[in-house]
C-alpha positions in Angstrom: 0.0 0.0 0.0 1.3 3.4 -1.0 1.4 5.6 2.1 3.2 8.5 3.7 3.1 9.1 7.4 4.7 12.1 9.1 5.9 12.4 12.7 8.1 14.6 14.8 5.9 17.6 15.1 5.4 19.4 18.4 5.7 22.7 20.3 9.0 24.5 20.5 10.1 28.0 21.5 11.5 30.5 19.0 15.0 29.6 18.1 14.5 25.9 18.8 14.8 22.9 16.5 12.7 20.0 15.4 13.2 17.1 13.0 10.2 15.9 11.0 10.2 12.3 9.6 8.2 10.9 6.8 7.8 7.1 6.7 7.3 5.9 3.1 5.7 2.6 2.1 4.7 1.2 -1.3 7.6 2.8 -3.2 11.3 3.7 -2.8 12.3 7.3 -1.9 15.5 6.8 -4.0 13.4 6.9 -7.2 10.8 9.5 -6.3 10.8 13.2 -5.9 9.9 14.0 -2.3 8.8 17.2 -0.8 7.6 18.9 2.3 4.7 21.4 2.3 3.1 23.4 5.1 -0.1 25.2 5.8 -0.2 27.8 8.5 -3.4 29.2 10.1 -5.4 31.1 7.5 -2.8 30.5 4.8 -2.5 28.6 1.6 -0.5 25.4 1.5 3.1 26.2 0.4 6.1 24.2 -0.7 8.9 24.2 1.9 11.5 21.9 0.5 12.0 19.3 -2.2 14.6 16.7 -3.1 14.8 15.2 -6.6 14.7 11.5 -7.3 18.1 10.6 -8.9 20.5 13.5 -8.3 19.1 14.4 -4.9 19.2 18.0 -5.7 17.4 20.1 -3.0 15.4 23.3 -3.3 13.9 25.4 -0.6 11.4 28.2 -0.1 13.2 31.5 0.5 11.6 31.8 3.9 13.4 28.7 5.2 16.7 28.7 3.3 19.7 28.3 5.6 17.4 27.1 8.4 15.7 23.9 7.1 17.4 20.8 5.5 15.6 18.1 3.6 17.2 14.7 3.4 16.4 11.0 2.8 17.6 7.7 4.1 17.4 5.0 1.4 17.9 2.1 3.8 15.1 3.2 6.0 13.0 4.5 3.2 12.4 7.8 5.1 12.5 11.5 4.3 13.4 14.1 6.9 13.0 17.8 7.4 15.5 19.2 9.9 14.3 22.6 11.1 16.5 25.0 13.0 16.2 28.6 14.3 12.4 28.2 14.2 10.2 31.3 14.2 6.6 31.8 15.1 5.8 32.2 11.4 6.9 28.6 10.9 3.8 27.4 12.8 1.9 25.2 10.5 0.8 21.7 9.7 3.6 20.1 7.8 2.9 17.5 5.0 5.1 15.0 3.2 4.3 14.6 -0.5 5.3 12.5 -3.5 3.4 13.1 -6.8 -0.3 12.9 -5.8 0.3 11.2 -2.5 0.1 13.2 0.7 0.6 12.3 4.3 -2.0 13.3 7.0 0.4 16.0 8.3 2.0 16.8 11.6 1.5 20.0 13.6 4.5 22.3 14.4 3.9 25.2 16.8 6.5 27.8 17.5 5.6 30.0 20.5 7.1 31.5 23.6 
């Protein structure tokens, strides 16, 4: 069964860090473009980071460049989003995506 399941969300103070994980089943992350999206309160869903299938080239939204890192583990068939220097505006539900497959999302709240 093709499925994406996110984990690792939570509440953190500004300046803190979190690592989100996306467990992939039904296909291999090594041959799929993977991405992370987020949707903040009252906002549209937006692309945060992506990693291409073969070369592993990464791209980031301007708002997270230098703070977030997308990566994948072929052996574990997982995709990660390392988030550092978190800001209140990073508060959102974060989704893992591949093509037309979406995970259910994980909530990230950044607040003092």
